[in-house]
All heavy atoms as TSV, in Angstrom:
chain	resi	resn	atom	element	x	y	z
A	1	MET	N	N	60.563	112.050	101.042
A	1	MET	CA	C	60.354	112.826	102.268
A	1	MET	C	C	60.292	114.368	101.834
A	1	MET	O	O	61.202	114.817	101.104
A	1	MET	CB	C	61.435	112.641	103.325
A	1	MET	CG	C	61.251	113.463	104.527
A	1	MET	SD	S	62.505	113.021	105.817
A	1	MET	CE	C	63.761	114.229	105.335
A	2	ASN	N	N	59.307	114.996	102.189
A	2	ASN	CA	C	59.066	116.439	101.816
A	2	ASN	C	C	59.746	117.338	103.000
A	2	ASN	O	O	59.860	116.879	104.096
A	2	ASN	CB	C	57.717	116.783	101.686
A	2	ASN	CG	C	57.055	116.220	100.501
A	2	ASN	OD1	O	57.721	115.933	99.492
A	2	ASN	ND2	N	55.845	115.771	100.432
A	3	LYS	N	N	60.111	118.540	102.549
A	3	LYS	CA	C	60.646	119.485	103.510
A	3	LYS	C	C	59.612	119.780	104.759
A	3	LYS	O	O	58.467	119.844	104.509
A	3	LYS	CB	C	60.957	120.782	102.782
A	3	LYS	CG	C	61.770	121.675	103.591
A	3	LYS	CD	C	62.170	122.853	102.743
A	3	LYS	CE	C	63.258	123.728	103.471
A	3	LYS	NZ	N	63.716	124.830	102.710
A	4	GLY	N	N	60.157	119.580	105.915
A	4	GLY	CA	C	59.279	119.788	107.013
A	4	GLY	C	C	58.671	118.500	107.659
A	4	GLY	O	O	58.203	118.496	108.685
A	5	GLU	N	N	58.789	117.401	106.893
A	5	GLU	CA	C	58.309	116.061	107.372
A	5	GLU	C	C	59.420	115.444	108.211
A	5	GLU	O	O	60.575	115.624	108.013
A	5	GLU	CB	C	57.980	115.088	106.237
A	5	GLU	CG	C	56.683	115.599	105.485
A	5	GLU	CD	C	56.375	114.571	104.403
A	5	GLU	OE1	O	56.774	113.430	104.531
A	5	GLU	OE2	O	55.660	114.961	103.468
A	6	GLU	N	N	58.918	114.748	109.252
A	6	GLU	CA	C	59.910	113.938	110.021
A	6	GLU	C	C	60.376	112.663	109.297
A	6	GLU	O	O	59.704	112.144	108.511
A	6	GLU	CB	C	59.279	113.568	111.457
A	6	GLU	CG	C	59.099	114.788	112.323
A	6	GLU	CD	C	58.704	114.321	113.725
A	6	GLU	OE1	O	58.993	113.168	114.132
A	6	GLU	OE2	O	57.973	115.156	114.334
A	7	ILE	N	N	61.641	112.308	109.670
A	7	ILE	CA	C	62.155	111.037	109.042
A	7	ILE	C	C	61.476	109.874	109.939
A	7	ILE	O	O	61.420	109.825	111.101
A	7	ILE	CB	C	63.620	110.926	109.236
A	7	ILE	CG1	C	64.287	112.133	108.484
A	7	ILE	CG2	C	64.250	109.587	108.816
A	7	ILE	CD1	C	65.802	112.267	108.754
A	8	THR	N	N	61.084	108.865	109.103
A	8	THR	CA	C	60.535	107.638	109.713
A	8	THR	C	C	61.640	106.763	110.270
A	8	THR	O	O	62.752	106.926	109.942
A	8	THR	CB	C	59.592	106.841	108.736
A	8	THR	OG1	O	60.494	106.308	107.762
A	8	THR	CG2	C	58.542	107.707	108.111
A	9	ASP	N	N	61.275	105.894	111.155
A	9	ASP	CA	C	62.269	104.964	111.647
A	9	ASP	C	C	62.892	104.144	110.461
A	9	ASP	O	O	64.097	103.882	110.493
A	9	ASP	CB	C	61.573	104.050	112.700
A	9	ASP	CG	C	61.354	104.776	114.002
A	9	ASP	OD1	O	61.892	105.835	114.199
A	9	ASP	OD2	O	60.512	104.192	114.836
A	10	ASP	N	N	62.079	103.653	109.556
A	10	ASP	CA	C	62.590	102.897	108.495
A	10	ASP	C	C	63.533	103.743	107.560
A	10	ASP	O	O	64.613	103.162	107.197
A	10	ASP	CB	C	61.511	102.445	107.585
A	10	ASP	CG	C	60.548	101.334	108.223
A	10	ASP	OD1	O	61.112	100.770	109.149
A	10	ASP	OD2	O	59.455	101.201	107.828
A	11	GLU	N	N	63.302	105.001	107.334
A	11	GLU	CA	C	64.169	105.853	106.600
A	11	GLU	C	C	65.422	106.139	107.296
A	11	GLU	O	O	66.565	106.000	106.689
A	11	GLU	CB	C	63.453	107.154	106.312
A	11	GLU	CG	C	62.342	107.163	105.325
A	11	GLU	CD	C	61.555	108.412	105.176
A	11	GLU	OE1	O	61.392	109.116	106.171
A	11	GLU	OE2	O	61.081	108.726	104.171
A	12	LEU	N	N	65.406	106.410	108.634
A	12	LEU	CA	C	66.568	106.497	109.463
A	12	LEU	C	C	67.419	105.199	109.464
A	12	LEU	O	O	68.530	105.246	109.326
A	12	LEU	CB	C	66.130	106.884	110.865
A	12	LEU	CG	C	67.283	107.173	111.799
A	12	LEU	CD1	C	68.161	108.252	111.352
A	12	LEU	CD2	C	66.700	107.510	113.202
A	13	GLU	N	N	66.726	104.116	109.558
A	13	GLU	CA	C	67.502	102.862	109.510
A	13	GLU	C	C	68.189	102.627	108.163
A	13	GLU	O	O	69.356	102.219	108.169
A	13	GLU	CB	C	66.564	101.740	109.909
A	13	GLU	CG	C	67.163	100.455	110.097
A	13	GLU	CD	C	67.992	100.338	111.413
A	13	GLU	OE1	O	67.579	101.002	112.332
A	13	GLU	OE2	O	69.004	99.544	111.401
A	14	ALA	N	N	67.583	102.950	107.121
A	14	ALA	CA	C	68.065	102.795	105.769
A	14	ALA	C	C	69.281	103.775	105.611
A	14	ALA	O	O	70.304	103.403	105.037
A	14	ALA	CB	C	67.102	103.140	104.671
A	15	MET	N	N	69.270	104.969	106.167
A	15	MET	CA	C	70.349	105.911	106.180
A	15	MET	C	C	71.610	105.377	106.929
A	15	MET	O	O	72.763	105.490	106.347
A	15	MET	CB	C	69.978	107.262	106.733
A	15	MET	CG	C	69.095	108.113	105.906
A	15	MET	SD	S	68.848	109.703	106.810
A	15	MET	CE	C	67.375	110.238	106.081
A	16	LEU	N	N	71.286	104.775	108.117
A	16	LEU	CA	C	72.377	104.231	108.897
A	16	LEU	C	C	73.062	103.050	108.279
A	16	LEU	O	O	74.300	102.813	108.400
A	16	LEU	CB	C	71.905	103.971	110.327
A	16	LEU	CG	C	71.483	105.198	111.143
A	16	LEU	CD1	C	70.708	104.715	112.444
A	16	LEU	CD2	C	72.636	106.005	111.446
A	17	GLU	N	N	72.249	102.256	107.535
A	17	GLU	CA	C	72.747	100.967	106.997
A	17	GLU	C	C	73.417	101.242	105.555
A	17	GLU	O	O	74.088	100.354	104.981
A	17	GLU	CB	C	71.657	99.967	106.766
A	17	GLU	CG	C	71.371	99.409	108.163
A	17	GLU	CD	C	70.171	98.472	108.153
A	17	GLU	OE1	O	69.622	98.198	106.921
A	17	GLU	OE2	O	69.770	97.827	109.139
A	18	ARG	N	N	73.284	102.454	104.987
A	18	ARG	CA	C	73.707	102.672	103.655
A	18	ARG	C	C	75.183	102.594	103.555
A	18	ARG	O	O	75.976	103.066	104.447
A	18	ARG	CB	C	73.308	104.159	103.312
A	18	ARG	CG	C	73.758	104.545	101.923
A	18	ARG	CD	C	73.388	106.060	101.667
A	18	ARG	NE	N	74.121	106.545	100.571
A	18	ARG	CZ	C	75.273	107.107	100.551
A	18	ARG	NH1	N	75.980	107.159	101.684
A	18	ARG	NH2	N	75.906	107.566	99.519
A	19	ARG	N	N	75.662	101.983	102.589
A	19	ARG	CA	C	77.163	101.801	102.265
A	19	ARG	C	C	77.551	102.971	101.434
A	19	ARG	O	O	76.760	103.390	100.605
A	19	ARG	CB	C	77.380	100.560	101.661
A	19	ARG	CG	C	77.144	99.289	102.499
A	19	ARG	CD	C	78.180	98.273	102.659
A	19	ARG	NE	N	77.905	97.244	103.349
A	19	ARG	CZ	C	78.438	96.918	104.530
A	19	ARG	NH1	N	79.216	97.734	105.043
A	19	ARG	NH2	N	78.160	95.867	105.224
A	20	PRO	N	N	78.825	103.258	101.543
A	20	PRO	CA	C	79.306	104.406	100.562
A	20	PRO	C	C	79.417	103.921	99.124
A	20	PRO	O	O	79.709	102.622	98.911
A	20	PRO	CB	C	80.668	104.708	101.153
A	20	PRO	CG	C	81.109	103.548	101.867
A	20	PRO	CD	C	79.903	102.914	102.423
A	21	SER	N	N	79.213	104.824	98.201
A	21	SER	CA	C	79.308	104.531	96.805
A	21	SER	C	C	80.850	104.272	96.533
A	21	SER	O	O	81.721	104.468	97.333
A	21	SER	CB	C	78.900	105.585	95.932
A	21	SER	OG	O	79.683	106.690	96.049
A	22	VAL	N	N	81.108	103.698	95.422
A	22	VAL	CA	C	82.509	103.364	94.981
A	22	VAL	C	C	83.310	104.686	95.047
A	22	VAL	O	O	84.417	104.781	95.552
A	22	VAL	CB	C	82.579	102.743	93.549
A	22	VAL	CG1	C	84.054	102.578	93.108
A	22	VAL	CG2	C	81.947	101.340	93.578
A	23	ARG	N	N	82.768	105.784	94.571
A	23	ARG	CA	C	83.360	107.024	94.524
A	23	ARG	C	C	83.602	107.610	95.925
A	23	ARG	O	O	84.751	108.003	96.199
A	23	ARG	CB	C	82.502	108.109	93.645
A	23	ARG	CG	C	83.209	109.435	93.553
A	23	ARG	CD	C	82.283	110.414	92.837
A	23	ARG	NE	N	82.885	111.733	92.724
A	23	ARG	CZ	C	82.927	112.647	93.571
A	23	ARG	NH1	N	82.426	112.340	94.880
A	23	ARG	NH2	N	83.514	113.768	93.424
A	24	GLU	N	N	82.616	107.449	96.766
A	24	GLU	CA	C	82.752	107.915	98.072
A	24	GLU	C	C	83.874	107.136	98.848
A	24	GLU	O	O	84.690	107.763	99.658
A	24	GLU	CB	C	81.430	107.790	98.863
A	24	GLU	CG	C	80.367	108.737	98.379
A	24	GLU	CD	C	79.001	108.482	98.933
A	24	GLU	OE1	O	78.682	107.265	99.200
A	24	GLU	OE2	O	78.145	109.459	99.136
A	25	ALA	N	N	83.878	105.811	98.614
A	25	ALA	CA	C	84.847	104.994	99.301
A	25	ALA	C	C	86.310	105.419	98.750
A	25	ALA	O	O	87.173	105.516	99.586
A	25	ALA	CB	C	84.632	103.487	99.037
A	26	LYS	N	N	86.458	105.740	97.543
A	26	LYS	CA	C	87.793	106.096	96.971
A	26	LYS	C	C	88.212	107.376	97.524
A	26	LYS	O	O	89.280	107.587	97.814
A	26	LYS	CB	C	87.680	106.133	95.418
A	26	LYS	CG	C	88.973	106.364	94.696
A	26	LYS	CD	C	90.081	105.388	95.065
A	26	LYS	CE	C	89.899	104.041	94.388
A	26	LYS	NZ	N	91.114	103.196	94.678
A	27	VAL	N	N	87.176	108.470	97.633
A	27	VAL	CA	C	87.573	109.684	98.209
A	27	VAL	C	C	88.058	109.510	99.692
A	27	VAL	O	O	89.100	110.136	100.129
A	27	VAL	CB	C	86.401	110.697	98.016
A	27	VAL	CG1	C	86.581	111.871	98.990
A	27	VAL	CG2	C	86.142	111.025	96.676
A	28	GLU	N	N	87.381	108.622	100.411
A	28	GLU	CA	C	87.732	108.426	101.878
A	28	GLU	C	C	89.132	107.777	101.961
A	28	GLU	O	O	89.852	108.165	102.718
A	28	GLU	CB	C	86.664	107.559	102.485
A	28	GLU	CG	C	86.926	107.405	103.935
A	28	GLU	CD	C	85.822	106.557	104.597
A	28	GLU	OE1	O	84.747	106.398	104.133
A	28	GLU	OE2	O	86.058	106.088	105.763
A	29	GLU	N	N	89.382	106.806	100.980
A	29	GLU	CA	C	90.679	106.283	100.997
A	29	GLU	C	C	91.768	107.233	100.672
A	29	GLU	O	O	92.812	107.244	101.399
A	29	GLU	CB	C	90.698	105.086	99.929
A	29	GLU	CG	C	92.082	104.370	99.739
A	29	GLU	CD	C	92.066	103.385	98.584
A	29	GLU	OE1	O	90.933	102.943	98.125
A	29	GLU	OE2	O	93.109	103.006	98.193
A	30	HIS	N	N	91.467	108.143	99.727
A	30	HIS	CA	C	92.546	109.217	99.512
A	30	HIS	C	C	92.744	110.165	100.714
A	30	HIS	O	O	93.844	110.586	100.934
A	30	HIS	CB	C	92.064	110.001	98.222
A	30	HIS	CG	C	92.303	109.299	96.987
A	30	HIS	ND1	N	91.727	109.607	95.810
A	30	HIS	CD2	C	92.815	107.974	96.725
A	30	HIS	CE1	C	92.044	108.756	94.881
A	30	HIS	NE2	N	92.684	107.713	95.370
A	31	GLU	N	N	91.612	110.499	101.353
A	31	GLU	CA	C	91.737	111.312	102.510
A	31	GLU	C	C	92.595	110.646	103.608
A	31	GLU	O	O	93.427	111.298	104.325
A	31	GLU	CB	C	90.305	111.607	103.131
A	31	GLU	CG	C	89.537	112.611	102.293
A	31	GLU	CD	C	88.078	112.656	102.700
A	31	GLU	OE1	O	87.575	112.019	103.530
A	31	GLU	OE2	O	87.374	113.561	102.095
A	32	HIS	N	N	92.446	109.358	103.800
A	32	HIS	CA	C	93.240	108.666	104.741
A	32	HIS	C	C	94.687	108.716	104.325
A	32	HIS	O	O	95.675	108.858	105.194
A	32	HIS	CB	C	92.809	107.246	104.915
A	32	HIS	CG	C	91.548	107.048	105.691
A	32	HIS	ND1	N	91.365	107.310	107.048
A	32	HIS	CD2	C	90.261	106.709	105.282
A	32	HIS	CE1	C	90.178	107.144	107.421
A	32	HIS	NE2	N	89.376	106.753	106.402
A	33	MET	N	N	95.059	108.556	103.077
A	33	MET	CA	C	96.447	108.453	102.580
A	33	MET	C	C	96.991	109.893	102.853
A	33	MET	O	O	98.195	109.994	103.222
A	33	MET	CB	C	96.393	108.067	101.105
A	33	MET	CG	C	96.208	106.634	100.861
A	33	MET	SD	S	96.584	105.999	99.285
A	33	MET	CE	C	95.555	107.055	98.131
A	34	VAL	N	N	96.284	110.876	102.503
A	34	VAL	CA	C	96.800	112.327	102.651
A	34	VAL	C	C	97.142	112.579	104.229
A	34	VAL	O	O	98.113	113.083	104.533
A	34	VAL	CB	C	95.781	113.306	102.114
A	34	VAL	CG1	C	96.171	114.732	102.609
A	34	VAL	CG2	C	95.799	113.222	100.597
A	35	LYS	N	N	96.168	112.163	104.984
A	35	LYS	CA	C	96.364	112.237	106.424
A	35	LYS	C	C	97.586	111.601	106.948
A	35	LYS	O	O	98.444	112.152	107.719
A	35	LYS	CB	C	95.113	111.837	107.220
A	35	LYS	CG	C	95.268	112.080	108.675
A	35	LYS	CD	C	93.929	111.751	109.416
A	35	LYS	CE	C	94.239	111.924	110.920
A	35	LYS	NZ	N	93.052	111.614	111.662
A	36	ALA	N	N	97.801	110.408	106.466
A	36	ALA	CA	C	98.969	109.566	106.795
A	36	ALA	C	C	100.297	110.232	106.427
A	36	ALA	O	O	101.267	110.300	107.079
A	36	ALA	CB	C	99.034	108.209	106.280
A	37	LEU	N	N	100.342	110.878	105.181
A	37	LEU	CA	C	101.462	111.449	104.610
A	37	LEU	C	C	101.685	112.741	105.277
A	37	LEU	O	O	102.843	113.372	105.222
A	37	LEU	CB	C	101.388	111.670	103.103
A	37	LEU	CG	C	101.443	110.372	102.313
A	37	LEU	CD1	C	101.005	110.669	100.940
A	37	LEU	CD2	C	102.670	109.765	102.387
A	38	GLU	N	N	100.791	113.396	106.019
A	38	GLU	CA	C	100.989	114.758	106.679
A	38	GLU	C	C	101.967	114.575	107.819
A	38	GLU	O	O	102.640	115.470	108.258
A	38	GLU	CB	C	99.631	115.371	107.158
A	38	GLU	CG	C	98.838	115.768	106.010
A	38	GLU	CD	C	97.484	116.344	106.480
A	38	GLU	OE1	O	97.080	116.058	107.600
A	38	GLU	OE2	O	96.820	117.045	105.658
A	39	HIS	N	N	102.051	113.399	108.495
A	39	HIS	CA	C	102.860	113.251	109.605
A	39	HIS	C	C	104.266	112.815	109.263
A	39	HIS	O	O	104.485	111.950	108.483
A	39	HIS	CB	C	102.301	111.967	110.551
A	39	HIS	CG	C	102.946	112.008	111.867
A	39	HIS	ND1	N	104.118	111.485	112.083
A	39	HIS	CD2	C	102.386	112.429	113.070
A	39	HIS	CE1	C	104.407	111.519	113.369
A	39	HIS	NE2	N	103.353	112.101	113.997
A	40	PRO	N	N	105.250	113.541	109.743
A	40	PRO	CA	C	106.687	113.311	109.190
A	40	PRO	C	C	107.243	111.870	109.504
A	40	PRO	O	O	107.970	111.382	108.665
A	40	PRO	CB	C	107.497	114.438	110.002
A	40	PRO	CG	C	106.621	114.903	110.992
A	40	PRO	CD	C	105.191	114.575	110.670
A	41	VAL	N	N	106.918	111.286	110.579
A	41	VAL	CA	C	107.427	110.005	110.875
A	41	VAL	C	C	106.779	108.933	109.907
A	41	VAL	O	O	107.371	108.123	109.429
A	41	VAL	CB	C	107.092	109.538	112.349
A	41	VAL	CG1	C	107.565	108.085	112.642
A	41	VAL	CG2	C	107.948	110.472	113.314
A	42	ARG	N	N	105.463	109.017	109.737
A	42	ARG	CA	C	104.725	108.189	108.720
A	42	ARG	C	C	105.336	108.384	107.402
A	42	ARG	O	O	105.551	107.397	106.615
A	42	ARG	CB	C	103.234	108.543	108.678
A	42	ARG	CG	C	102.597	108.027	109.948
A	42	ARG	CD	C	101.016	108.080	109.734
A	42	ARG	NE	N	100.298	108.010	110.970
A	42	ARG	CZ	C	99.518	108.728	111.509
A	42	ARG	NH1	N	99.381	110.000	111.048
A	42	ARG	NH2	N	98.896	108.548	112.636
A	43	ARG	N	N	105.527	109.570	106.958
A	43	ARG	CA	C	106.182	109.898	105.634
A	43	ARG	C	C	107.551	109.223	105.540
A	43	ARG	O	O	107.829	108.591	104.581
A	43	ARG	CB	C	106.261	111.370	105.440
A	43	ARG	CG	C	106.479	111.842	103.980
A	43	ARG	CD	C	106.291	113.320	103.763
A	43	ARG	NE	N	106.757	114.199	104.706
A	43	ARG	CZ	C	106.041	114.902	105.576
A	43	ARG	NH1	N	104.767	114.906	105.452
A	43	ARG	NH2	N	106.571	115.761	106.414
A	44	LYS	N	N	108.330	109.312	106.561
A	44	LYS	CA	C	109.634	108.716	106.535
A	44	LYS	C	C	109.559	107.155	106.457
A	44	LYS	O	O	110.323	106.469	105.797
A	44	LYS	CB	C	110.460	109.064	107.816
A	44	LYS	CG	C	111.927	108.644	107.759
A	44	LYS	CD	C	112.626	109.264	108.905
A	44	LYS	CE	C	114.139	108.867	108.885
A	44	LYS	NZ	N	114.900	109.524	110.005
A	45	MET	N	N	108.555	106.587	107.127
A	45	MET	CA	C	108.345	105.130	107.094
A	45	MET	C	C	107.970	104.707	105.805
A	45	MET	O	O	108.464	103.662	105.274
A	45	MET	CB	C	107.144	104.787	108.194
A	45	MET	CG	C	107.665	104.857	109.566
A	45	MET	SD	S	106.288	104.650	110.723
A	45	MET	CE	C	105.801	102.923	110.393
A	46	ILE	N	N	107.063	105.527	105.019
A	46	ILE	CA	C	106.609	105.116	103.685
A	46	ILE	C	C	107.883	105.215	102.787
A	46	ILE	O	O	108.005	104.262	101.998
A	46	ILE	CB	C	105.504	106.013	103.328
A	46	ILE	CG1	C	104.242	105.647	104.134
A	46	ILE	CG2	C	105.272	105.806	101.856
A	46	ILE	CD1	C	103.096	106.690	103.978
A	47	LYS	N	N	108.571	106.245	102.883
A	47	LYS	CA	C	109.869	106.277	102.085
A	47	LYS	C	C	110.731	105.104	102.409
A	47	LYS	O	O	111.417	104.644	101.493
A	47	LYS	CB	C	110.617	107.534	102.295
A	47	LYS	CG	C	109.950	108.820	101.793
A	47	LYS	CD	C	110.733	110.016	102.121
A	47	LYS	CE	C	110.052	111.299	101.621
A	47	LYS	NZ	N	110.913	112.452	101.975
A	48	THR	N	N	110.953	104.709	103.637
A	48	THR	CA	C	111.853	103.616	104.011
A	48	THR	C	C	111.338	102.300	103.408
A	48	THR	O	O	112.242	101.466	102.991
A	48	THR	CB	C	111.916	103.540	105.522
A	48	THR	OG1	O	112.535	104.749	106.050
A	48	THR	CG2	C	112.873	102.371	105.903
A	49	THR	N	N	110.054	102.050	103.594
A	49	THR	CA	C	109.577	100.765	103.177
A	49	THR	C	C	109.380	100.593	101.611
A	49	THR	O	O	109.643	99.483	101.086
A	49	THR	CB	C	108.237	100.394	103.776
A	49	THR	OG1	O	107.249	101.382	103.412
A	49	THR	CG2	C	108.227	100.275	105.289
A	50	GLY	N	N	109.292	101.617	100.935
A	50	GLY	CA	C	109.150	101.799	99.553
A	50	GLY	C	C	107.993	100.836	99.006
A	50	GLY	O	O	107.016	100.523	99.729
A	51	VAL	N	N	108.090	100.402	97.775
A	51	VAL	CA	C	107.025	99.652	97.101
A	51	VAL	C	C	106.936	98.274	97.626
A	51	VAL	O	O	105.805	97.635	97.890
A	51	VAL	CB	C	107.198	99.691	95.591
A	51	VAL	CG1	C	106.218	98.860	94.926
A	51	VAL	CG2	C	107.158	101.063	95.024
A	52	PHE	N	N	108.078	97.578	97.835
A	52	PHE	CA	C	108.116	96.250	98.163
A	52	PHE	C	C	108.211	95.906	99.647
A	52	PHE	O	O	108.181	94.701	100.056
A	52	PHE	CB	C	109.346	95.531	97.450
A	52	PHE	CG	C	109.280	95.675	95.934
A	52	PHE	CD1	C	110.090	96.582	95.322
A	52	PHE	CD2	C	108.276	94.980	95.254
A	52	PHE	CE1	C	110.055	96.744	94.003
A	52	PHE	CE2	C	108.247	95.173	93.880
A	52	PHE	CZ	C	109.015	96.059	93.240
A	53	GLY	N	N	108.276	96.846	100.542
A	53	GLY	CA	C	108.442	96.709	101.957
A	53	GLY	C	C	109.805	96.291	102.431
A	53	GLY	O	O	110.648	95.981	101.603
A	54	LYS	N	N	109.970	96.193	103.716
A	54	LYS	CA	C	111.270	95.893	104.304
A	54	LYS	C	C	110.940	95.098	105.604
A	54	LYS	O	O	109.773	95.181	106.110
A	54	LYS	CB	C	111.954	97.137	104.699
A	54	LYS	CG	C	112.352	98.022	103.593
A	54	LYS	CD	C	113.853	98.106	103.398
A	54	LYS	CE	C	114.309	99.140	102.388
A	54	LYS	NZ	N	113.853	99.085	101.089
A	55	LYS	N	N	111.846	94.384	106.214
A	55	LYS	CA	C	111.729	93.727	107.434
A	55	LYS	C	C	111.604	94.714	108.536
A	55	LYS	O	O	112.119	95.800	108.493
A	55	LYS	CB	C	112.976	92.689	107.645
A	55	LYS	CG	C	113.116	91.670	106.611
A	55	LYS	CD	C	112.690	90.431	106.998
A	55	LYS	CE	C	112.960	89.346	105.968
A	55	LYS	NZ	N	111.962	88.411	105.903
A	56	LYS	N	N	110.976	94.226	109.692
A	56	LYS	CA	C	110.674	95.123	110.766
A	56	LYS	C	C	111.977	95.697	111.376
A	56	LYS	O	O	112.155	96.854	111.584
A	56	LYS	CB	C	109.975	94.337	111.881
A	56	LYS	CG	C	109.574	95.151	113.050
A	56	LYS	CD	C	108.829	94.402	114.064
A	56	LYS	CE	C	108.493	95.121	115.226
A	56	LYS	NZ	N	107.759	94.299	116.279
A	57	MET	N	N	113.016	94.848	111.539
A	57	MET	CA	C	114.312	95.309	112.165
A	57	MET	C	C	114.961	96.377	111.180
A	57	MET	O	O	115.594	97.296	111.668
A	57	MET	CB	C	115.229	94.246	112.493
A	57	MET	CG	C	114.786	93.338	113.646
A	57	MET	SD	S	114.330	94.323	115.174
A	57	MET	CE	C	116.099	94.989	115.579
A	58	SER	N	N	114.917	96.092	109.916
A	58	SER	CA	C	115.507	97.016	108.892
A	58	SER	C	C	114.806	98.388	109.021
A	58	SER	O	O	115.565	99.409	109.038
A	58	SER	CB	C	115.410	96.465	107.426
A	58	SER	OG	O	115.822	97.374	106.562
A	59	CYS	N	N	113.507	98.440	109.149
A	59	CYS	CA	C	112.839	99.664	109.274
A	59	CYS	C	C	113.130	100.390	110.578
A	59	CYS	O	O	113.446	101.610	110.599
A	59	CYS	CB	C	111.336	99.425	109.247
A	59	CYS	SG	S	110.676	99.046	107.593
A	60	LYS	N	N	113.296	99.585	111.668
A	60	LYS	CA	C	113.584	100.217	112.984
A	60	LYS	C	C	114.927	100.814	113.006
A	60	LYS	O	O	115.052	101.939	113.530
A	60	LYS	CB	C	113.475	99.139	114.012
A	60	LYS	CG	C	113.594	99.554	115.469
A	60	LYS	CD	C	113.279	98.407	116.385
A	60	LYS	CE	C	113.410	98.952	117.877
A	60	LYS	NZ	N	113.254	97.904	118.809
A	61	LYS	N	N	115.891	100.169	112.415
A	61	LYS	CA	C	117.237	100.752	112.402
A	61	LYS	C	C	117.310	102.032	111.617
A	61	LYS	O	O	117.912	103.049	112.033
A	61	LYS	CB	C	118.281	99.746	111.720
A	61	LYS	CG	C	118.574	98.635	112.646
A	61	LYS	CD	C	119.429	97.634	111.908
A	61	LYS	CE	C	119.705	96.423	112.788
A	61	LYS	NZ	N	120.570	95.349	112.099
A	62	ARG	N	N	116.598	102.110	110.398
A	62	ARG	CA	C	116.681	103.219	109.604
A	62	ARG	C	C	115.826	104.487	110.155
A	62	ARG	O	O	116.179	105.593	109.930
A	62	ARG	CB	C	116.123	102.906	108.108
A	62	ARG	CG	C	117.058	102.077	107.444
A	62	ARG	CD	C	116.814	101.959	105.978
A	62	ARG	NE	N	117.015	103.303	105.414
A	62	ARG	CZ	C	116.686	103.482	104.059
A	62	ARG	NH1	N	116.202	102.550	103.342
A	62	ARG	NH2	N	116.874	104.809	103.583
A	63	LEU	N	N	114.839	104.134	111.048
A	63	LEU	CA	C	114.085	105.240	111.605
A	63	LEU	C	C	114.605	105.838	112.888
A	63	LEU	O	O	114.119	106.721	113.435
A	63	LEU	CB	C	112.604	104.721	111.790
A	63	LEU	CG	C	111.781	104.480	110.508
A	63	LEU	CD1	C	110.514	103.758	110.801
A	63	LEU	CD2	C	111.590	105.705	109.752
A	64	GLU	N	N	115.608	105.128	113.424
A	64	GLU	CA	C	116.170	105.611	114.654
A	64	GLU	C	C	117.079	106.868	114.475
A	64	GLU	O	O	117.539	107.136	113.480
A	64	GLU	CB	C	117.054	104.458	115.382
A	64	GLU	CG	C	116.077	103.382	115.876
A	64	GLU	CD	C	116.866	102.214	116.468
A	64	GLU	OE1	O	118.090	102.140	116.246
A	64	GLU	OE2	O	116.238	101.539	117.247
């Protein structure tokens, strides 16, 4: 497509169906993690569950 030309329906459809590259997907995943860590309650939940996780009631008691 040259500058000034309109996008065809096929080109538009291809753009909408395009999947993110591996790199783009990883960047998006990191953005979601950073956003989750910005919230103090989420941050406390992550610290509470740790690497191996905890039972729901254990988390509830610690977060109250």
